[in-house]
N, C-alpha and C positions, 0 to 999 in steps of 0.2 A: 572523231574529227573529220569523218569522211563527208564529201560533198557529192557522193554518187547516188544518192537516194533517187528512186523513180516514183515521184508523186503522181497523184491523179490530176491530169491537166484540166479536167472539168471542174475541179474544186476551186473555191475562192483562192486567190493568190496567196493569202497569208496562211492557208492550211496546207499549201504545197511546200512549206519551208520546214526543214528539220532544225535541230538546235544550233548547228554550226552555221546554217544559212542565216538564221536570226542574228547570230553574233556578227557575221560579215555585214549584214544590213545595218545593225546598230552602230558598228564602228564607222562605216562609211557615212552614214547619216549624221552621226555625231561630229565627225570631222568637218563635214560641209555645213552643219548647223552652227558650229563654233566659228567657222570661217565667215559665215554671214553675220554672226554676232560682231566679229571684229570690224567688218565692213560698216555696219550701222553705228557702232560706237565711234568710228572715225567721223562719220557724217555728223553725228551729234556733237562731237568734241572739237571738230575742225575749226570752226570760226572762233571759239573762245581760245583755243590753243594758239592760233595765229595772232589774236589780239594780245595775249599774254607775252608772246615771244617777239612782238614787234611794237613795243611801246613807243609813243611819240609819232607814229604814223597816223595819217588821217584815215577815216573809215573807207574811203574809196581805194586807197593804196592797200589797206588790209583786205578789202574785198577781192582785189586782184590776186593777192598772195594766197587767199583761201582757194580761189579758182585754180591757181597753179599747184597748190598742194593736192587738190583732187586729181588734176591731170597727171601729176608725177606718180601718184599712187596707182592710177589706172594703167599708166605706161609700164610701171614695174609689174603690175598684174599680168599684162600681156606678155612681157618678157618671161616671167615665171611660167606661164602656160606653155610657151614654146619650148622652154628648156625641160621642165619636169614631165611634160607629156611624153616626150621622146625617151627620157630617162626611165619613166615608168614602164614602157614597153620593153626596154632593154634589160633592166635589172630587177624588175618586178613592181607590181602596183603597191603591195603592202609596205615594202621598204621605203619606196619613194614617198608614199603618203605620210609615213612617220616623219620623214625629213621636212616635208612642206609644212606640216602642222607645227613642228618645232620652230621653223623659221618665222612663220607669221606670229606665233605666240611670243617668241623672244623679242622681236623688233617692235611689236605692239607695246610690250612692257617698257622697252628702252625709249619709246617715243615720249613717255611721261617724264623722262630725265633730260630731254633736250634742253640745252642751255641757250640756244638761239634758233632763229628760224631756219638757218642753213642745216643744222643738225637734224631738226625736225623733218625737213624735206628728205634728207638722206635716209632716215629711219623709215619714213613712209614708203620710199621707193623699195627698200629692202623688205618691208612687210608685204608689199605688193607681190614680190617674187614668190613668197610662200602661198599667199592667197590665190594667186593665179594657177598654181599647180593642182590645187585640191579637187576642183570640179571634175576635170577629165579623169583623174585617177580614181576618185570615188565612183563615178559612173561606170568606168571600165571594170572596176573591181566587182561591182554588183552585177553588171551585165554578164560577166564571165563566170561568176560563182553560183548564181541562182538559177533555178530551173527556167527553161525558155518560156514556158507558159506563164510563169509568175513575173518574168522580167519587166514588161512594160509598166504594169501597175506598181510594182515595187519601186521602179525608177521615178514614176510620177509622185509616189509618196515621199521618196527621198528628197525630191525637190520641194515638195509642199512643206516638209518639216523644216526647211530653211527659214520659213516664216516664224518658227518658234525661236530661232536665234535672233531674228529681227525684233520680235515682240519683247524678248528678254532684254535686248538693248534699250528699248523704250522704257521698260519698267525700271531698269537701272538708272536711267536718266531722270525719271520721275522721282525716284527715291533720293536723288541728289539735288532736287530742285531748290532746296533751301540753302545749299552750299554756295559759297562765293564762286561764280562761274570762272574766275581767273585761276581757280584751284581745282574745281570739280572735274575738269577735263583730264587731269592727271589720274584721278580715281577711275575714270572710265577706261583709260588705257591699262591700268593695273588689272582690272577685271578681264580685259581682253587677253592677258597673258596666261590665264588659268588653263586653257586647252593644252598647254605643253605637257601636262600630266597624262593626257590621252596617249601620247607617244609610247609610254611605258607599256600600255595594254596592246597597242598595235604591234610593237616589236616582239612582245613575248608570245602572243597567241595567234596572231593572224597569219595564215598561210597563203601562198600564192595559188590562184585558181588552177584547176587541172587543165583547162583550155589553154591557159598561158604557158604552163609547163610543156604541154604537147607542142605548141607553136615554137617555143624556145628550142626544143629538141629537134624539130624539123629544120629550123634555121641553121643549126650546126652542120647539117649534112646537105643543105641546099642553099647555096649562096644567093639565089634569087629571092629567097624568103627572109630578107633581113628584118630584124626586129627594130621598131622605132626609128626607121630610116626616112628622112625627108626626101631623099633621092628616090626611094621606092614609092613613097606617097605621091610624088609628083611625076614620077617616071612612067606610071601606069595610068592610062586615060580614065579607067574606071574610078580610081581613088582620087585622081587629080580633079575630076569634075565634081565629085562629092565634096572634096575639101574646099574648093573655091566657092561654089555656090552655097555650101553649108556655112561658110564663113560670112558671106553676104547676108544670109538668113539671120545669123546671130548679130551682125553689125546693126541691122535695123532695130532690133529690140534693145540691144545694149546701149546704143546711142540714145534711143528713146527713153530708157530708164535712167541712165547715169548722166545724160546730158540735159534731160528735161524733167523726168518724173521726180527724181530726188531733189530737184531744186524748187519743186512746188511748195516746199516748206516756207519759201519767202512770202508767198501769198498768205499762208497760214499765220506767219509772224505778223504781217501787216494787219490782218483781221484781228488778231489778239491785241495788238497795240491800240487799235481803234476802240475795241471793247473796253479797254482799261482806262482810256482817256476820260478825264473828268471825275475820276473816282477818288482823287486826292490820296493816292497810294504813294508810299515811299519808293525810292529808286530800287531798293532791295526787294520790295514786294512785287514791283513790276517785273524785275528780272526773274524772280522765282516763278511768277505766273507764266511768263513767256517760255521758260524752260519746261514747265509742267505741260503746257498745252502743245508745245512742239513734240514732246515725247508721246503725248496722247495721240497726236495726229499720226505719228509713226506706227503706233500700235494699231490704230484703225486701218491704216493703209495695208498693214501686213496681215491682219485678219482677213481683209479682202483678198490679199494675195493667196492665202491658204485655200480659201473657197474657190478662187479662180483656178488654181493649180489642180485641185481635186477634180473640178468640173472638166478641165482640159483632158486630164488623164482618162476619165470615164468616157468622154466624147470621142477621143482618139481611138480608144479600144473598140467603140461601136461603129463609128463612121469612117475611120481612117485618119492618118496623120495630116495629109495635105488639106482636105476640106476644113478641118478644125483650125489649122493654121491660118487659112484665108479669113475665116470669121474672126479669129482672135486679133489679127493685125488690123483689120478694119475697126474692130471694137476699141483697140488700144488708141488708134488715131482719134476716133470720135470722142472717147472719154477724156483724152488729154486736152483737146480743144475745148470741150465742155467745162472741164475743171478750170483751165486758165481764163476762160471768159466769165464764168459764173461764181467762182468762189469769192464771197464777199465778207461773211461774218463767221463767228465761231459756230453758229447753228448749221453752217454748211459743211461741217466736218464729215458728214455722211458721204460727201463727194469723194473723199479720200478712200473710202471703202470701195467705191465704184472704180476709182483709178487703179487701186491695187488689184481688183479682180481682173480688169482688162489688160493692164500692162504686164503684170507678173505671171499671168497664166501662160504666156509664151514660153517662159523658162522651164515649165514642166514639159512642154513640147520638146525642148532641146535635150533634156535628160532622157526622154523616151526615144527620140528620133535619131539623134546623132550617132549613138553606138550601132544602130542598124545600118549605117552607111559604110562601115569599115571592118576589115578582117581583124582577128584577134591580135596579130602581130603589129598592127598599126592602129588599134582601137584607141588607146590612150593618146597617141600622137595626133590622130585625126580629130578626135573629139576636142582635145585641148587647142588644136590649131583653129578649128571653127569657132569655138566659144571665146577664145582669148585674143587671137590676133586682131580681131575686129576692135579690140580695146585700144589699139594704137590710134585708130580713127576716132573711137569714142573718147579718147583722152582730150581730143580737141573740142568735144561737145561743151564742157563747162566754159571754156574760153570763148568758143563761138557764140554761145548764148549770152555771155557777158558783153562781147563786142557788139552783137546785134542789138542788145538792150541799150547799150551806151549810145549807139548811133541813132536808134529810134527815139531814145530819151532826149538826146540833144536837139533833134528836130522838133520834138513836142514842146520842149522848153523854149525854143527859139521863137515860136509863134505866140507864146504867152505875152500878155502886156507887161510893160516895164514895172508895173506896180504889183506883179504877181508875188504872192506870199510864199514862204518856204513850204507850207502845206500844199499849195497848188503845184509847186514844182515836184514835190514828193509824189503827189498823185499822178502827175504826168509821167514820171519815171516808172511808177508801178504799172501804169497802163502800157508803157513801152515794153515792160517785162512780160506782160500778158500777151502782147502781140508777138513778141519774139518766140515765146513758147509755142504759140499756135503755128507760126511759120515752120519751126523746126519739127513739129509733129508729122510733117510730110515724110520724114525719114521712114516711117512705118510702111510706106508704099514700096520701099526697096525690098522688103520681105516678100511681097507678092511677086515681084519680078524674079527673085531667086527661086521661088517655088516652081516656076515654070520649067526649070532645068533639073529638078530633083525628082527622084522616083517615089512612088507610094510604097511603103514597106509593111503595111498592115498585113498580118498573116504570113509574111515571108520569113524564112530562117535568116539569121544574121549571116552576112557574106563570109566566105572563107576562100582562100586561094592556095 
């Protein structure tokens, strides 16, 4: 069970790992993969769950509730990141990872039993707590346990494998396309409760990394080396600068993805509806087709994400972290604007692949780069702070997009003639949504600003103090 092997640093990263290294990598990757599965299942089930739990409300009111459900989930995610990141540095990554997986699995399952919209919102907030803790813990665990030469590419692969969870969510939704959407959302949440079984393996076999054990021992004899301390994180200028600008780096991509990218499905849904019009299909057939194509779009998006993350990992290893981040942020902005302006029909689904490549490649960068900014005693705390605190801002993304769309839509409808049909108004509202998404894509420029104040870490050992 030793993690002290001395592999050949010139060998491919996967040949530098012994049996226990592979076990750590598998557990951390599985925890994050299932975490992402839960995220995507929520995205796919959210609208139908809100409709089922708020009968009698009009579609506009239900749309607002759907946006609030997303925002509450993201806010819970941010809170969980803050809490469990610090807990992981204090009591250990392995123990805390087991706790977070159990939390998000349990409350995902309970979401299916919500009796009303209020209960549903509470369960989503609590699910968010567990979801928020996993990334920082999984990344810190792999960063501390694996050989240094293998670490960057292993972390890039860990993040790329998150796309497997996302694609699995899409396949689950496709398999339930023929089920009543007012019921199928419950089945999706039941699937999301399965990762609870992973906790058994985490708690039985996973050991704390030797680097963490050494840092823990040092903290007991040196009070200035506190584990998981936000006072220590922000009390030292080195870590404070990394935390604040690392957080802004993540805010840019998180808002871009959760506030814009994952709402692109609205354009896909509209294109699907247009393609089905005039085919004399029953309401049930139309509903089934919409669910199937929405899931297919998610799969295409995440196949692109996998490709983008692998490409980012390879490029960062060769050219450095910051140059690749610059290209990726610009590409994400351009791809988002292109998608929102040009996606018109089902045949444009290839654009989702491009959007996935460009938007989600950034997240491989976070897995590689963020652990290189903080010492072992603050690694989980710092990574979780950067990756998750920005979600408090990102939580406003869905609401902001909705408000911006509503205002632009109202102006567009106001200039229509009094004889405008419902179809003309719907087109005006959809065009307003396109414009709102393009405006919000400017958030990716914030990442470029943050990079100006952060160091290049390629080839440098991770910091220790």
